[in-house]
N, C-alpha and C positions, 0 to 999 in steps of 0.2 A: 602664485606663491603660497596662499593661504592653504590650498589643498595640500601642499607639502607638509604643513604642521599638522594636520589632523591625525595621521597615524601616530606621530611622536606624542602628541597630547593623550590619545588613547592609551598608548603603551605606558605613559606615566601615570594615568589614572588607574590603570589595572595594577601597576606595580605598587603604588601606595594605598590600595584599597584595604588591606589587611591593617594598617597603621590607621586608618580613619575609622575603622569599626563596620566597613561595608561587608556583608556576608550574603552569599547567596541563599543561606539557610534561613534568613530572617522571614518572620510571618508577617504578611502584609498588614499594615494598620498598627504594628507593634513598635513604632517609632518612639524613641526617648524624646519627650517634649520639655524636659525641665531645662532649664537655663542656669548658669553658674550665677551664684549672687554677686561675684565680683563683677561679672559682665553687666548684670542690671545696674549696680552701683555705678559703673562707669558710663552706661548709657544715660542715666538721670543725670549724673554730674554734667556730662556734655550738652545735654539738652538744657539744663539751667544756665549753664554759662552762655550758650548760643542766645537764650532769651534775653539774659543781662546785657550782653553786648548789643542785640538788636534794639532793646528799648533805649539805651544809651545812645545809639547812633541815631536813632528817630525820635529823641526826646521833645524838640521844638514842635514837631507835627503832632505828636501826641498831646503835648500841653495845649495846643490851639484847639483839639478836639475835646479836651476837658478829660482825657483818660490819665494823665499823670500829673501828679502834683495837687496840693490842696487849693481849694478857691481862696481868693484874697479875703481877708475879714474887712467887714464894713468898719470904717474909722468910727462912725456913730457909736458902735458899740464897744469901743475900747474904752478902758477907765481913764481918768485925767492924769 
């Protein structure tokens, strides 16, 4: 059943090649390596949100390891 889809997928690949910017005349090694600033912003934003959610989810484990939260202040050092 999967072999049946290969010619169709190849035909779609060839059909949409001009809209993707793929051309047979491109020089090897001349690929555009720039990324959209919006794409970079979205990737950084999603990474930060994932980090915040993971830290929040595992806060108790990180606190027992001493990686999250300030250590408690010794009561002898507090003012009267």
